[in-house]
Backbone atoms as SQL, in Angstrom:
CREATE TABLE atoms (id INTEGER PRIMARY KEY, chain TEXT, resi INTEGER, resn TEXT, atom TEXT, x REAL, y REAL, z REAL);
INSERT INTO atoms VALUES
  (1, 'A', 1, 'MET', 'N', 60.116, 66.661, 93.871),
  (2, 'A', 1, 'MET', 'CA', 60.556, 65.428, 94.452),
  (3, 'A', 1, 'MET', 'C', 61.031, 65.719, 95.874),
  (4, 'A', 2, 'LYS', 'N', 60.575, 64.946, 96.819),
  (5, 'A', 2, 'LYS', 'CA', 60.939, 65.143, 98.214),
  (6, 'A', 2, 'LYS', 'C', 62.165, 64.295, 98.551),
  (7, 'A', 3, 'ARG', 'N', 63.114, 64.881, 99.243),
  (8, 'A', 3, 'ARG', 'CA', 64.319, 64.142, 99.649),
  (9, 'A', 3, 'ARG', 'C', 64.290, 63.896, 101.145),
  (10, 'A', 4, 'MET', 'N', 64.682, 62.731, 101.533),
  (11, 'A', 4, 'MET', 'CA', 64.806, 62.373, 102.936),
  (12, 'A', 4, 'MET', 'C', 66.285, 62.131, 103.215),
  (13, 'A', 5, 'VAL', 'N', 66.723, 62.463, 104.388),
  (14, 'A', 5, 'VAL', 'CA', 68.125, 62.291, 104.733),
  (15, 'A', 5, 'VAL', 'C', 68.233, 61.355, 105.921),
  (16, 'A', 6, 'LEU', 'N', 69.084, 60.376, 105.805),
  (17, 'A', 6, 'LEU', 'CA', 69.352, 59.428, 106.867),
  (18, 'A', 6, 'LEU', 'C', 70.810, 59.589, 107.260),
  (19, 'A', 7, 'THR', 'N', 71.050, 59.841, 108.520),
  (20, 'A', 7, 'THR', 'CA', 72.406, 60.097, 108.970),
  (21, 'A', 7, 'THR', 'C', 72.928, 58.940, 109.806),
  (22, 'A', 8, 'VAL', 'N', 74.136, 58.561, 109.499),
  (23, 'A', 8, 'VAL', 'CA', 74.844, 57.564, 110.277),
  (24, 'A', 8, 'VAL', 'C', 75.988, 58.302, 110.955),
  (25, 'A', 9, 'ILE', 'N', 76.016, 58.289, 112.286),
  (26, 'A', 9, 'ILE', 'CA', 77.015, 59.072, 113.012),
  (27, 'A', 9, 'ILE', 'C', 77.957, 58.134, 113.751),
  (28, 'A', 10, 'SER', 'N', 79.232, 58.365, 113.574),
  (29, 'A', 10, 'SER', 'CA', 80.228, 57.556, 114.281),
  (30, 'A', 10, 'SER', 'C', 80.497, 58.162, 115.664),
  (31, 'A', 11, 'GLY', 'N', 81.076, 57.372, 116.531),
  (32, 'A', 11, 'GLY', 'CA', 81.386, 57.826, 117.879),
  (33, 'A', 11, 'GLY', 'C', 82.648, 58.651, 117.940),
  (34, 'A', 12, 'MET', 'N', 82.887, 59.252, 119.094),
  (35, 'A', 12, 'MET', 'CA', 84.078, 60.073, 119.288),
  (36, 'A', 12, 'MET', 'C', 84.989, 59.344, 120.269),
  (37, 'A', 13, 'ALA', 'N', 86.271, 59.327, 120.012),
  (38, 'A', 13, 'ALA', 'CA', 87.234, 58.654, 120.876),
  (39, 'A', 13, 'ALA', 'C', 88.147, 59.678, 121.528),
  (40, 'A', 14, 'LEU', 'N', 88.451, 59.482, 122.802),
  (41, 'A', 14, 'LEU', 'CA', 89.390, 60.350, 123.510),
  (42, 'A', 14, 'LEU', 'C', 90.630, 59.521, 123.834),
  (43, 'A', 15, 'LEU', 'N', 91.788, 59.996, 123.454),
  (44, 'A', 15, 'LEU', 'CA', 93.039, 59.321, 123.742),
  (45, 'A', 15, 'LEU', 'C', 93.918, 60.269, 124.534),
  (46, 'A', 16, 'ALA', 'N', 94.272, 59.864, 125.764),
  (47, 'A', 16, 'ALA', 'CA', 95.054, 60.711, 126.670),
  (48, 'A', 16, 'ALA', 'C', 94.384, 62.071, 126.745),
  (49, 'A', 17, 'SER', 'N', 95.068, 63.135, 126.338),
  (50, 'A', 17, 'SER', 'CA', 94.452, 64.450, 126.364),
  (51, 'A', 17, 'SER', 'C', 94.110, 64.949, 124.968),
  (52, 'A', 18, 'ALA', 'N', 94.334, 64.114, 123.970),
  (53, 'A', 18, 'ALA', 'CA', 94.059, 64.525, 122.590),
  (54, 'A', 18, 'ALA', 'C', 92.678, 64.041, 122.173),
  (55, 'A', 19, 'THR', 'N', 92.027, 64.810, 121.357),
  (56, 'A', 19, 'THR', 'CA', 90.730, 64.425, 120.827),
  (57, 'A', 19, 'THR', 'C', 90.908, 64.007, 119.372),
  (58, 'A', 20, 'VAL', 'N', 90.422, 62.834, 119.055),
  (59, 'A', 20, 'VAL', 'CA', 90.435, 62.373, 117.679),
  (60, 'A', 20, 'VAL', 'C', 89.075, 62.715, 117.106),
  (61, 'A', 21, 'SER', 'N', 89.051, 63.517, 116.060),
  (62, 'A', 21, 'SER', 'CA', 87.758, 63.951, 115.545),
  (63, 'A', 21, 'SER', 'C', 87.036, 62.818, 114.838),
  (64, 'A', 22, 'ALA', 'N', 85.743, 62.755, 115.078),
  (65, 'A', 22, 'ALA', 'CA', 84.893, 61.780, 114.421),
  (66, 'A', 22, 'ALA', 'C', 84.190, 62.480, 113.268),
  (67, 'A', 23, 'SER', 'N', 83.604, 61.719, 112.411),
  (68, 'A', 23, 'SER', 'CA', 82.880, 62.320, 111.309),
  (69, 'A', 23, 'SER', 'C', 81.690, 61.445, 110.966),
  (70, 'A', 24, 'ALA', 'N', 80.834, 61.961, 110.143),
  (71, 'A', 24, 'ALA', 'CA', 79.637, 61.214, 109.761),
  (72, 'A', 24, 'ALA', 'C', 79.498, 61.206, 108.253),
  (73, 'A', 25, 'ASP', 'N', 78.977, 60.112, 107.757),
  (74, 'A', 25, 'ASP', 'CA', 78.577, 60.037, 106.363),
  (75, 'A', 25, 'ASP', 'C', 77.057, 60.075, 106.359),
  (76, 'A', 26, 'THR', 'N', 76.494, 60.859, 105.478),
  (77, 'A', 26, 'THR', 'CA', 75.046, 60.970, 105.361),
  (78, 'A', 26, 'THR', 'C', 74.627, 60.416, 104.011),
  (79, 'A', 27, 'ASP', 'N', 73.768, 59.402, 104.037),
  (80, 'A', 27, 'ASP', 'CA', 73.199, 58.876, 102.809),
  (81, 'A', 27, 'ASP', 'C', 71.907, 59.638, 102.536),
  (82, 'A', 28, 'VAL', 'N', 71.749, 60.116, 101.328),
  (83, 'A', 28, 'VAL', 'CA', 70.546, 60.855, 100.939),
  (84, 'A', 28, 'VAL', 'C', 69.708, 59.943, 100.052),
  (85, 'A', 29, 'TRP', 'N', 68.439, 59.760, 100.430),
  (86, 'A', 29, 'TRP', 'CA', 67.502, 58.902, 99.706),
  (87, 'A', 29, 'TRP', 'C', 66.320, 59.749, 99.257),
  (88, 'A', 30, 'THR', 'N', 65.684, 59.357, 98.173),
  (89, 'A', 30, 'THR', 'CA', 64.500, 60.056, 97.692),
  (90, 'A', 30, 'THR', 'C', 63.439, 59.021, 97.310),
  (91, 'A', 31, 'ALA', 'N', 62.205, 59.475, 97.230),
  (92, 'A', 31, 'ALA', 'CA', 61.100, 58.611, 96.827),
  (93, 'A', 31, 'ALA', 'C', 60.364, 59.273, 95.669),
  (94, 'A', 32, 'SER', 'N', 59.710, 58.474, 94.852),
  (95, 'A', 32, 'SER', 'CA', 59.011, 59.026, 93.689),
  (96, 'A', 32, 'SER', 'C', 57.733, 59.766, 94.079),
  (97, 'A', 33, 'HIS', 'N', 57.249, 59.518, 95.282),
  (98, 'A', 33, 'HIS', 'CA', 56.080, 60.236, 95.792),
  (99, 'A', 33, 'HIS', 'C', 56.332, 60.569, 97.264),
  (100, 'A', 34, 'PRO', 'N', 55.628, 61.553, 97.825),
  (101, 'A', 34, 'PRO', 'CA', 55.886, 61.955, 99.215),
  (102, 'A', 34, 'PRO', 'C', 55.748, 60.781, 100.187),
  (103, 'A', 35, 'ARG', 'N', 56.758, 60.645, 101.043),
  (104, 'A', 35, 'ARG', 'CA', 56.761, 59.594, 102.056),
  (105, 'A', 35, 'ARG', 'C', 57.248, 60.203, 103.358),
  (106, 'A', 36, 'SER', 'N', 56.926, 59.568, 104.450),
  (107, 'A', 36, 'SER', 'CA', 57.253, 60.118, 105.768),
  (108, 'A', 36, 'SER', 'C', 58.639, 59.681, 106.239),
  (109, 'A', 37, 'ASP', 'N', 59.139, 60.403, 107.233),
  (110, 'A', 37, 'ASP', 'CA', 60.404, 60.020, 107.867),
  (111, 'A', 37, 'ASP', 'C', 60.262, 58.639, 108.506),
  (112, 'A', 38, 'GLY', 'N', 59.080, 58.332, 109.025),
  (113, 'A', 38, 'GLY', 'CA', 58.831, 57.026, 109.633),
  (114, 'A', 38, 'GLY', 'C', 58.982, 55.892, 108.632),
  (115, 'A', 39, 'GLU', 'N', 58.534, 56.121, 107.403),
  (116, 'A', 39, 'GLU', 'CA', 58.678, 55.110, 106.358),
  (117, 'A', 39, 'GLU', 'C', 60.147, 54.909, 105.993),
  (118, 'A', 40, 'LEU', 'N', 60.910, 56.007, 105.955),
  (119, 'A', 40, 'LEU', 'CA', 62.345, 55.908, 105.686),
  (120, 'A', 40, 'LEU', 'C', 63.033, 55.152, 106.813),
  (121, 'A', 41, 'TYR', 'N', 62.668, 55.459, 108.045),
  (122, 'A', 41, 'TYR', 'CA', 63.260, 54.796, 109.202),
  (123, 'A', 41, 'TYR', 'C', 62.962, 53.290, 109.169),
  (124, 'A', 42, 'ALA', 'N', 61.711, 52.924, 108.853),
  (125, 'A', 42, 'ALA', 'CA', 61.333, 51.509, 108.809),
  (126, 'A', 42, 'ALA', 'C', 62.115, 50.770, 107.727),
  (127, 'A', 43, 'ALA', 'N', 62.255, 51.378, 106.553),
  (128, 'A', 43, 'ALA', 'CA', 63.024, 50.760, 105.471),
  (129, 'A', 43, 'ALA', 'C', 64.482, 50.605, 105.895),
  (130, 'A', 44, 'ASN', 'N', 65.022, 51.636, 106.538),
  (131, 'A', 44, 'ASN', 'CA', 66.397, 51.596, 107.026),
  (132, 'A', 44, 'ASN', 'C', 66.603, 50.466, 108.021),
  (133, 'A', 45, 'GLN', 'N', 65.691, 50.309, 108.953),
  (134, 'A', 45, 'GLN', 'CA', 65.820, 49.257, 109.965),
  (135, 'A', 45, 'GLN', 'C', 65.748, 47.871, 109.329),
  (136, 'A', 46, 'ALA', 'N', 64.865, 47.699, 108.349),
  (137, 'A', 46, 'ALA', 'CA', 64.750, 46.409, 107.664),
  (138, 'A', 46, 'ALA', 'C', 66.042, 46.070, 106.918),
  (139, 'A', 47, 'CYS', 'N', 66.612, 47.043, 106.235),
  (140, 'A', 47, 'CYS', 'CA', 67.855, 46.801, 105.486),
  (141, 'A', 47, 'CYS', 'C', 69.050, 46.629, 106.426),
  (142, 'A', 48, 'ASN', 'N', 69.051, 47.366, 107.542),
  (143, 'A', 48, 'ASN', 'CA', 70.111, 47.182, 108.545),
  (144, 'A', 48, 'ASN', 'C', 70.090, 45.758, 109.088),
  (145, 'A', 49, 'ALA', 'N', 68.896, 45.215, 109.315),
  (146, 'A', 49, 'ALA', 'CA', 68.769, 43.861, 109.847),
  (147, 'A', 49, 'ALA', 'C', 69.309, 42.831, 108.853),
  (148, 'A', 50, 'GLN', 'N', 69.119, 43.082, 107.563),
  (149, 'A', 50, 'GLN', 'CA', 69.589, 42.135, 106.544),
  (150, 'A', 50, 'GLN', 'C', 71.064, 42.277, 106.220),
  (151, 'A', 51, 'PHE', 'N', 71.540, 43.521, 106.101),
  (152, 'A', 51, 'PHE', 'CA', 72.893, 43.759, 105.578),
  (153, 'A', 51, 'PHE', 'C', 73.821, 44.491, 106.534),
  (154, 'A', 52, 'GLY', 'N', 73.330, 44.890, 107.688),
  (155, 'A', 52, 'GLY', 'CA', 74.125, 45.699, 108.608),
  (156, 'A', 52, 'GLY', 'C', 74.049, 47.158, 108.201),
  (157, 'A', 53, 'ALA', 'N', 74.189, 48.043, 109.160),
  (158, 'A', 53, 'ALA', 'CA', 74.116, 49.480, 108.886),
  (159, 'A', 53, 'ALA', 'C', 75.324, 49.929, 108.074),
  (160, 'A', 54, 'PRO', 'N', 75.133, 50.858, 107.141),
  (161, 'A', 54, 'PRO', 'CA', 76.274, 51.406, 106.407),
  (162, 'A', 54, 'PRO', 'C', 77.287, 52.019, 107.388),
  (163, 'A', 55, 'GLN', 'N', 78.556, 51.829, 107.113),
  (164, 'A', 55, 'GLN', 'CA', 79.613, 52.313, 107.996),
  (165, 'A', 55, 'GLN', 'C', 80.245, 53.588, 107.450),
  (166, 'A', 56, 'ASN', 'N', 80.655, 54.462, 108.342),
  (167, 'A', 56, 'ASN', 'CA', 81.341, 55.689, 107.942),
  (168, 'A', 56, 'ASN', 'C', 82.638, 55.359, 107.225),
  (169, 'A', 57, 'GLY', 'N', 82.890, 56.090, 106.149),
  (170, 'A', 57, 'GLY', 'CA', 84.131, 55.917, 105.401),
  (171, 'A', 57, 'GLY', 'C', 84.106, 54.774, 104.408),
  (172, 'A', 58, 'ILE', 'N', 83.015, 54.015, 104.382),
  (173, 'A', 58, 'ILE', 'CA', 82.880, 52.892, 103.456),
  (174, 'A', 58, 'ILE', 'C', 81.658, 53.173, 102.583),
  (175, 'A', 59, 'PRO', 'N', 81.806, 53.093, 101.261),
  (176, 'A', 59, 'PRO', 'CA', 80.640, 53.348, 100.399),
  (177, 'A', 59, 'PRO', 'C', 79.468, 52.420, 100.733),
  (178, 'A', 60, 'THR', 'N', 78.262, 52.934, 100.636),
  (179, 'A', 60, 'THR', 'CA', 77.059, 52.133, 100.864),
  (180, 'A', 60, 'THR', 'C', 77.013, 51.034, 99.811),
  (181, 'A', 61, 'SER', 'N', 76.819, 49.794, 100.256),
  (182, 'A', 61, 'SER', 'CA', 76.903, 48.643, 99.351),
  (183, 'A', 61, 'SER', 'C', 75.748, 48.605, 98.355),
  (184, 'A', 62, 'ALA', 'N', 75.991, 47.953, 97.234),
  (185, 'A', 62, 'ALA', 'CA', 74.959, 47.777, 96.208),
  (186, 'A', 62, 'ALA', 'C', 73.801, 46.962, 96.762),
  (187, 'A', 63, 'ALA', 'N', 74.095, 45.964, 97.593),
  (188, 'A', 63, 'ALA', 'CA', 73.040, 45.136, 98.189),
  (189, 'A', 63, 'ALA', 'C', 72.134, 45.988, 99.088),
  (190, 'A', 64, 'TYR', 'N', 72.730, 46.893, 99.853),
  (191, 'A', 64, 'TYR', 'CA', 71.941, 47.773, 100.731),
  (192, 'A', 64, 'TYR', 'C', 71.077, 48.709, 99.884),
  (193, 'A', 65, 'LYS', 'N', 71.648, 49.252, 98.822),
  (194, 'A', 65, 'LYS', 'CA', 70.890, 50.140, 97.931),
  (195, 'A', 65, 'LYS', 'C', 69.727, 49.393, 97.282),
  (196, 'A', 66, 'ARG', 'N', 69.955, 48.124, 96.879),
  (197, 'A', 66, 'ARG', 'CA', 68.876, 47.324, 96.294),
  (198, 'A', 66, 'ARG', 'C', 67.778, 47.067, 97.320),
  (199, 'A', 67, 'CYS', 'N', 68.172, 46.820, 98.557),
  (200, 'A', 67, 'CYS', 'CA', 67.198, 46.596, 99.628),
  (201, 'A', 67, 'CYS', 'C', 66.319, 47.832, 99.812),
  (202, 'A', 68, 'MET', 'N', 66.953, 49.001, 99.884),
  (203, 'A', 68, 'MET', 'CA', 66.187, 50.244, 100.039),
  (204, 'A', 68, 'MET', 'C', 65.302, 50.485, 98.810),
  (205, 'A', 69, 'ALA', 'N', 65.810, 50.177, 97.614),
  (206, 'A', 69, 'ALA', 'CA', 65.036, 50.359, 96.378),
  (207, 'A', 69, 'ALA', 'C', 63.802, 49.453, 96.390),
  (208, 'A', 70, 'SER', 'N', 63.942, 48.255, 96.931),
  (209, 'A', 70, 'SER', 'CA', 62.806, 47.332, 96.979),
  (210, 'A', 70, 'SER', 'C', 61.697, 47.858, 97.895),
  (211, 'A', 71, 'GLN', 'N', 62.040, 48.830, 98.744),
  (212, 'A', 71, 'GLN', 'CA', 61.064, 49.435, 99.646),
  (213, 'A', 71, 'GLN', 'C', 60.667, 50.843, 99.199),
  (214, 'A', 72, 'GLY', 'N', 61.036, 51.195, 97.975),
  (215, 'A', 72, 'GLY', 'CA', 60.580, 52.452, 97.395),
  (216, 'A', 72, 'GLY', 'C', 61.510, 53.637, 97.548),
  (217, 'A', 73, 'TRP', 'N', 62.769, 53.400, 97.925),
  (218, 'A', 73, 'TRP', 'CA', 63.721, 54.503, 98.130),
  (219, 'A', 73, 'TRP', 'C', 64.844, 54.423, 97.119),
  (220, 'A', 74, 'LYS', 'N', 65.185, 55.559, 96.525),
  (221, 'A', 74, 'LYS', 'CA', 66.274, 55.630, 95.549),
  (222, 'A', 74, 'LYS', 'C', 67.461, 56.350, 96.185),
  (223, 'A', 75, 'PHE', 'N', 68.642, 55.757, 96.055),
  (224, 'A', 75, 'PHE', 'CA', 69.868, 56.356, 96.574),
  (225, 'A', 75, 'PHE', 'C', 70.235, 57.563, 95.716),
  (226, 'A', 76, 'VAL', 'N', 70.507, 58.710, 96.361),
  (227, 'A', 76, 'VAL', 'CA', 70.893, 59.924, 95.653),
  (228, 'A', 76, 'VAL', 'C', 72.399, 60.129, 95.752),
  (229, 'A', 77, 'LYS', 'N', 72.924, 60.150, 96.987),
  (230, 'A', 77, 'LYS', 'CA', 74.356, 60.371, 97.188),
  (231, 'A', 77, 'LYS', 'C', 74.725, 60.148, 98.644),
  (232, 'A', 78, 'SER', 'N', 76.021, 60.055, 98.886),
  (233, 'A', 78, 'SER', 'CA', 76.569, 60.056, 100.243),
  (234, 'A', 78, 'SER', 'C', 77.326, 61.359, 100.425),
  (235, 'A', 79, 'GLN', 'N', 77.135, 61.989, 101.542),
  (236, 'A', 79, 'GLN', 'CA', 77.844, 63.228, 101.877),
  (237, 'A', 79, 'GLN', 'C', 78.720, 62.961, 103.087),
  (238, 'A', 80, 'HIS', 'N', 79.914, 63.488, 103.087),
  (239, 'A', 80, 'HIS', 'CA', 80.808, 63.368, 104.233),
  (240, 'A', 80, 'HIS', 'C', 80.706, 64.645, 105.057),
  (241, 'A', 81, 'ASP', 'N', 80.514, 64.500, 106.343),
  (242, 'A', 81, 'ASP', 'CA', 80.335, 65.639, 107.236),
  (243, 'A', 81, 'ASP', 'C', 81.340, 65.523, 108.373),
  (244, 'A', 82, 'ASP', 'N', 82.116, 66.569, 108.610),
  (245, 'A', 82, 'ASP', 'CA', 83.111, 66.538, 109.675),
  (246, 'A', 82, 'ASP', 'C', 82.581, 67.034, 111.011),
  (247, 'A', 83, 'THR', 'N', 81.274, 67.118, 111.170),
  (248, 'A', 83, 'THR', 'CA', 80.726, 67.508, 112.471),
  (249, 'A', 83, 'THR', 'C', 80.165, 66.282, 113.172),
  (250, 'A', 84, 'TRP', 'N', 80.038, 66.361, 114.484),
  (251, 'A', 84, 'TRP', 'CA', 79.479, 65.278, 115.271),
  (252, 'A', 84, 'TRP', 'C', 78.844, 65.866, 116.522),
  (253, 'A', 85, 'ILE', 'N', 78.059, 65.053, 117.211),
  (254, 'A', 85, 'ILE', 'CA', 77.418, 65.447, 118.459),
  (255, 'A', 85, 'ILE', 'C', 78.194, 64.779, 119.590),
  (256, 'A', 86, 'ASN', 'N', 78.658, 65.588, 120.564),
  (257, 'A', 86, 'ASN', 'CA', 79.412, 64.994, 121.672),
  (258, 'A', 86, 'ASN', 'C', 78.474, 64.477, 122.759),
  (259, 'A', 87, 'HIS', 'N', 79.042, 63.923, 123.832),
  (260, 'A', 87, 'HIS', 'CA', 78.244, 63.322, 124.899),
  (261, 'A', 87, 'HIS', 'C', 77.404, 64.341, 125.666),
  (262, 'A', 88, 'ARG', 'N', 77.664, 65.618, 125.501),
  (263, 'A', 88, 'ARG', 'CA', 76.871, 66.667, 126.146),
  (264, 'A', 88, 'ARG', 'C', 75.803, 67.233, 125.210),
  (265, 'A', 89, 'GLY', 'N', 75.687, 66.669, 124.014),
  (266, 'A', 89, 'GLY', 'CA', 74.680, 67.111, 123.057),
  (267, 'A', 89, 'GLY', 'C', 75.076, 68.340, 122.256),
  (268, 'A', 90, 'MET', 'N', 76.351, 68.705, 122.299),
  (269, 'A', 90, 'MET', 'CA', 76.834, 69.869, 121.563),
  (270, 'A', 90, 'MET', 'C', 77.349, 69.443, 120.190),
  (271, 'A', 91, 'THR', 'N', 77.169, 70.305, 119.186),
  (272, 'A', 91, 'THR', 'CA', 77.689, 70.047, 117.845),
  (273, 'A', 91, 'THR', 'C', 79.151, 70.470, 117.798),
  (274, 'A', 92, 'CYS', 'N', 80.013, 69.553, 117.352),
  (275, 'A', 92, 'CYS', 'CA', 81.455, 69.807, 117.329),
  (276, 'A', 92, 'CYS', 'C', 81.993, 69.726, 115.905),
  (277, 'A', 93, 'GLN', 'N', 83.129, 70.388, 115.701),
  (278, 'A', 93, 'GLN', 'CA', 83.829, 70.339, 114.417),
  (279, 'A', 93, 'GLN', 'C', 85.329, 70.389, 114.676),
  (280, 'A', 94, 'PRO', 'N', 86.118, 69.825, 113.764),
  (281, 'A', 94, 'PRO', 'CA', 87.569, 69.835, 113.963),
  (282, 'A', 94, 'PRO', 'C', 88.148, 71.227, 113.704),
  (283, 'A', 95, 'ILE', 'N', 89.205, 71.552, 114.438),
  (284, 'A', 95, 'ILE', 'CA', 89.974, 72.779, 114.217),
  (285, 'A', 95, 'ILE', 'C', 91.451, 72.410, 114.284),
  (286, 'A', 96, 'LEU', 'N', 92.319, 73.328, 113.938),
  (287, 'A', 96, 'LEU', 'CA', 93.769, 73.133, 114.004),
  (288, 'A', 96, 'LEU', 'C', 94.213, 71.918, 113.192),
  (289, 'A', 97, 'GLY', 'N', 93.627, 71.761, 112.024),
  (290, 'A', 97, 'GLY', 'CA', 94.015, 70.652, 111.159),
  (291, 'A', 97, 'GLY', 'C', 93.683, 69.293, 111.741),
  (292, 'A', 98, 'GLY', 'N', 92.664, 69.208, 112.586),
  (293, 'A', 98, 'GLY', 'CA', 92.268, 67.945, 113.188),
  (294, 'A', 98, 'GLY', 'C', 92.906, 67.667, 114.528),
  (295, 'A', 99, 'PHE', 'N', 93.754, 68.582, 115.026),
  (296, 'A', 99, 'PHE', 'CA', 94.414, 68.368, 116.314),
  (297, 'A', 99, 'PHE', 'C', 93.603, 68.901, 117.482),
  (298, 'A', 100, 'GLY', 'N', 92.440, 69.436, 117.212),
  (299, 'A', 100, 'GLY', 'CA', 91.562, 69.929, 118.270),
  (300, 'A', 100, 'GLY', 'C', 90.137, 69.950, 117.760),
  (301, 'A', 101, 'SER', 'N', 89.232, 70.350, 118.649),
  (302, 'A', 101, 'SER', 'CA', 87.846, 70.447, 118.242),
  (303, 'A', 101, 'SER', 'C', 87.200, 71.645, 118.919),
  (304, 'A', 102, 'GLU', 'N', 86.151, 72.138, 118.292),
  (305, 'A', 102, 'GLU', 'CA', 85.386, 73.265, 118.817),
  (306, 'A', 102, 'GLU', 'C', 83.923, 72.811, 118.848),
  (307, 'A', 103, 'CYS', 'N', 83.275, 73.005, 120.005),
  (308, 'A', 103, 'CYS', 'CA', 81.902, 72.576, 120.174),
  (309, 'A', 103, 'CYS', 'C', 81.019, 73.756, 120.551),
  (310, 'A', 104, 'SER', 'N', 79.758, 73.682, 120.127),
  (311, 'A', 104, 'SER', 'CA', 78.811, 74.758, 120.408),
  (312, 'A', 104, 'SER', 'C', 77.427, 74.162, 120.567),
  (313, 'A', 105, 'SER', 'N', 76.609, 74.799, 121.368),
  (314, 'A', 105, 'SER', 'CA', 75.225, 74.350, 121.551),
  (315, 'A', 105, 'SER', 'C', 74.291, 75.078, 120.591),
  (316, 'A', 106, 'PHE', 'N', 74.842, 75.892, 119.687),
  (317, 'A', 106, 'PHE', 'CA', 74.005, 76.638, 118.731),
  (318, 'A', 106, 'PHE', 'C', 73.890, 75.887, 117.443);
């Protein structure tokens, strides 16, 4: 069974000199037969237009899951990821208990 991953990434906010870490929730979808990333993207866009994009920190709605299922995609799980991409294209992660961040281009 082939799994496709669709990532929803939240933005990063800067307050004074402190960095508030952002995070992403990743919804994992699968299909009963091999399908392309383009097909997953098209299904995602159609469901986003009807129900709005899934938001970080909020479980993916049953209506959104039904919409994706009607297009041949089965919801597997949501994963929480504490990394994000900053405005320079670097991958960042929280450090110091969330009071700082570390970024790398690797």
